[in-house]
N, C-alpha and C positions, 0 to 999 in steps of 0.2 A: 510031458513037460520035463521030467527028469533027464530023459535022453537028449532033449534039445539043449538043456543047460550043459550037460557033459560035452556035447559037440562044440558048443560055443567056447568052453574053456580049452578044449583040445585045439581048436583053430587058432587060439591066441598064443599057444606055446611056441610055434615056429618064429613068429614075429618077435617075441620076447628073447628067444635064443639068438636070433639074428642081431638084435640090438645090444646084446651083451658083449663086453670087451674083455679080452684076455689081459693078464698083467703086462705082457709085452706091449699090447696096444696102449694101455694106460701109460707105460713108460715113454712110449713115443709121443703120446699126447702131451705129457708134461714137458717135453722138450720144446713145445710150441707156445707155451704160455707161462707167465703172463707177458704182455708186451713190455719190452725193456724200455728204459729211459733212452732218450736220444743219444747217439754216439757222440762222445766229446769231439770238439774240433779246435785244437790249439791254434790252427792257422787263423782263427778269428777270435781275438781276445774278448770280443763283446758278444760272442755267440749266445750266451745265456744272460745277457744284461737286459733287465726289464725296460730300461729307457730306450735301448736300441730296438727292442721288439716293438715298442710303441711307435717309434719313427718308422720302422719297417712296415707296420700295418698301415700307416698313412701313405707311404710310397706305393704299397701293393695295389691300392684301389685308385690311385691318382692317374687319370688318363692324360694329364699334361705332359707326362714323360714319354710322349710318342710324337711322331712327325706331324700328325694331323690332329692331335689333341683328342682322339677318340678311343685309343687302345690303352688299356692298363694290363698289369699282370693278371688281374681278375678276369680279363676278357677270355683268356685261354684256360684259366684255373678258377672257375666260378664255384663259390661255396655250395650253391644249391645243385651243382652237377658233380659232386664228389671231388671238388677242386680240380676237375678236368673241364672239358667243354662240350661233351656229348657228340662231337663230330668225328668222323673218320679221320679227317686231316684237319689239324688245327688251323684257325684262320685269324690273323691279325690284320695288318694292312693288306696282306695278300694270303693266298692259301699255301701252306707249307707242304712238305712231303711226308710228314709223320703225324701220328696221333699224340695228343697231349697226355702226358703221364699225370696221374693224380698226385697231389701234394699231401694227402693224408699220410702221416707217419714218415714223411720224406726224410727226416733226419736220421732214420735208421739205415739209410743207404750208404754205400762206400763210393759209388760212382754215379754220375748224373747224366741225364738224357738217355735215350735208347742205346746210344753207341758209347756211353761213358766218356764223352769228350771233356768233361769237367770233373775235377776231383774234390770239389766242395760245393756246398749250396751257394756260397757267396760268389764263387767263380761262375757257377751256372747262371746266376741272376743277371750278370753283366751281358751275356750273349744275346738274349732276346731284346734287350734295350737297343742294341745297334744292328740287329738283323733286319734288312729292308722289308721282308715279308711279315715280320712280327711287329715290333714297335717303331722301327725305323728312325730312332733317335740317335744321338751321338753324345760322347762324354763332354765335349765343349759346351753344347747346349744344356747338358745336365748341370754343369757348374753354374751357368747363367740362371737357370730356372731355380735352383736352390737359393741362390743369392737374392732372387727376386721375390721370394716368399718369406716374410719376416719370421713366421712361426717355424717353418721348416729350417730356415737358416739358424735360428736359435737352437733348435733341438740337435741339428747336425753339429754345430760348433761346440755344444756341451759335451758331445761324445768324442769328436774327432779333431777338435781344434779349428782354427780359423779357416774359412773357405778362401781359396786363392783369389787374388785380384784378377778379374777377367777383362779389364779394360783394354789390354793389348791383344787379346785373343781374337781370332776371326769369329764371325757369327756362328759358323758351324764347321766342325772338322772331326775326322775320325781316321785312325790308322787303317790303311788298306793298300794293296798293290794293284787295284783295279783301274787306276788312272782317272778316277772320278774327281769332281770338284772337291768333295770332302777329303779325299786322299791328298790332293795337291795342297789344300789349305793346311792339312796336318803337317805336311813336309816343310811348310814355310814357318811353322812354329818353332820357337826356341826349345831345345831339349828339356830344359827345366820346366817350361810351360807344358810340354807334352807329359812329363812325369806328374806334374800337379793335377792335370786333367784326368790322368789315369788313376791317380790315387782317389780322386773324388768318385770315380766309377767303382773302384774297389770298395770304398766305404759305403756307397749306395748298396752294393751287393751284400756287405756284411750286416747292414741294418735289415735288409730283407731276409737274410738267413735267420737272424734273431727272432723275427716274427714267425717264419715258416717252421722253425723248430718247435713252436708251440702247437702246431696243428697235429696233435696226437689224438687218436681215436682208438682206444682199446676197450677192455671190459665188454667183449662180445659174448653172445650166448655160449659159444664154445669155451671161452675162458671161464665163465661162471660155472659151467657144467664140470669142467675138470677140477675146479676149486671146491666142488661138492654140492652145487645146486642141481639136484637130480632132475628137476622139471625144466631146466633151461634149454635143453636140446630135445628136439623131436626124435622119434624112433627112426624116421627117414634120414635125418641128419646124422644120427649115430651110425646107421648102416653106411652112409656116405663116407664117414670117417674111416670105417673099416676098409672100404675100397681105396680111399686116398692113401692110407698108410700101408696097405697091403698090395693087392694085385695091381692097382693102378701105378704104384711106384712114383707117385707124384712128389714125394718128399725128397727124391733125388735132386730136384731143382728148387722146390718150394719148401725149404727147410727152416728150422728155427722159429723164434717168436714172431718174426716179421714175415714168415712164409715165403722167403726167398733166399737163395744162396748168394745173392749179390753179384753173381757172375754172368757170363754171356754165352748164349746158346743159339744154335740154328735148328729150328724145328721144321723147316721146309714149308712154312706158310707162304702161299703164293702172293705176289704183289697185288695191291688193290685193283690196278688196271689190267692185271693179267700179264702174260709173257714171262720172260726169263728174269730172275732177280738180278738187278744191277747195282743195288745199294751196297757198298762195301761195309757199312755199319761199323762194327768194332775195329775192323782192319784199319779204317781211316781215323776212327776215334782215338786210337792209341797215339798216332802221330800228332793229332791235334792237342790232346791234353799234355803231352810232353813239351810242346812248343808254346803253350798258352802262357802269356806273361802274368796271368792271374792264378797260376797253379801254386801248389803248396811250397815249392822251392823258389818261387819268384819273389821280386823285391817287395811286393805288397802283402806277402804272407807274414803272419805273426809267429810262425814257427818254421823257419826256412830249413832247419836242420832236423826237424822232427820225423816221426814215423811215416807220415804221409809223404814227405819229401823223399825219404828213402825208398818208399814203395814206387815212386815215379822213376827213380834211378834204375830200379831192377825190372821195370815193365818192358816186356819184349813183344814185338808184333810177329805173328807167324801166319802163313797162308790159312791155317785153321780158323783164324779170326774173321775171315771174309763172310759177311752175311750173318754174323752173330749179333744178337740183341740182348739187352739186359733183362734178366728175369724179373718181372714185376712182382711186387708184393700181392698176396691174395687177400690180405686184410682189407675189408670194406670194398671188395671187388664187385659186389652186387650194386654199388652206387655209381660205377664208373664205366658203364657201357658207352661205346662199343669197345672191342678188345683187339689186341695185337698191335704191332707197331704202326699199322696204317688203318686201324679200326676195321679190319677185314671181316671180323665176326661180330654180329650185332647183339647177340644175347649169350648168357652163360650156357644155355642149352646148345647153342651152336659151337661154343668152345669145347664142351664135353663131347659133342658128336665128332668134332675134328680129331680129338685124341682117341676116340673110340674106333674110328674108321681110317684115319689119316687120308681121307678122301680129298683129292685135289692137291695133296702135298707135292711140292716141287722137288724132283730129284736133282741134286747138285753134286753128285760124286762124293769124294772123300770129305768135303767140307760139311756135309750134313750131320746132324746129331745122330749118333749110332744107337743110343740107348732106347730110342722110341720104337715101340711096336704097337700095332693096333690093339686097343683094349677089348674090343668086341663086346661092349656093354649091352645088356638088355635094356628095354625102355624103362623098366622100374629101377635098374641100377643107375642109369643116367639121371633119372629124377632124384635119386638119393644123393648122388654126387653134387648136383645143383643145390639141394637142400643143405648139404654140409657147407658149401661155399657161401651160401646166404647166411649161415650161422656165424660167419666171421665179420659181420657188420657190427662195429663197436658203438659205444655211446658217444654222442656228439659233445664237444666242449661247450663252454659258455657261448651263447649267441653273440655276446659283445665282441668275441674274438673273430667273428665271421662277417663283419661289416665294416664300412669305413668309419674311422674315428672322427668325431666332431673336433675340429681344430681347437675349440675353446676348452676342451676337457683336459 
């Protein structure tokens, strides 16, 4: 009996030692917690206005702002699916070419979309509105729709001033060079009418940003453990952290409290349909964001000479940017399967296996990320890394923030 007890104690020693962290590992961990407040955005003077957030919440769940009245922002960013949509390729009016990014803690980001083609949340929000395969709406119809709903009109005008008179506007119109009826109708509009319609679209985006900035989900088991709650993290997750912060070198891209460097990388993940990668990603995104009339230095920005505008002026495109995608945050990652820019990997276990083996990685010469090397994880190490990633799931905010608002409230 005594020998059996000694054997049991001896068997537990390696596991306890493995779970122990060095002071250096503690220092690294403290650099990832707690989750910071949303990044300030001076380009939107109402970014943190409660009334704007209330209006944004109404707009977010309202499918009337789509061409067929069936698609809302929540169609691709569903609260019960981690504010993503659970699909490899997001689907609105049609199927797009990329996976929906989660909106949890989205205000921590510097660039938006996988290719960074928007430099603010409000500029990002305008694009799905008018993209044919997403909501397929247009800014002229948006102005008409807001005027046609007394409650939305009142809330909009309290924030942004009077909605424009749309009586002389065409039924539908949107800026484009594709020769479509929408584009031709836009060209026939007076420049002042075009500007007024575009300002309505910008304000639509600014209200949505105010809402989305509140979609914060921190206070994860990892945060609580680092703050001193010894039982918040399993031994497996603790060993996973040691891999993440050590041999895995995951912090080189997934750094800081948001677990992302906010930059763009090419890890050689093959396209969902196979074949050679053809999506230029960040290479095209840089040109797009610099030309976007809704960017930080555009006429609808509330800080045209600010830091964000300066960052745009110094942004340069290089061949290295081809095929680079934004580093997603790892916070709440367990809620947002599938993974990668086309949802190529279905589970966290598949993601860890890819980094462990780099099996199937597409070689694309000097454009590929050079820091990546196969981790060659054992089965138990892979399981520990998954356990750590699952420990980054934070506490949900109030349920009232995650559903449509009653217009009478």
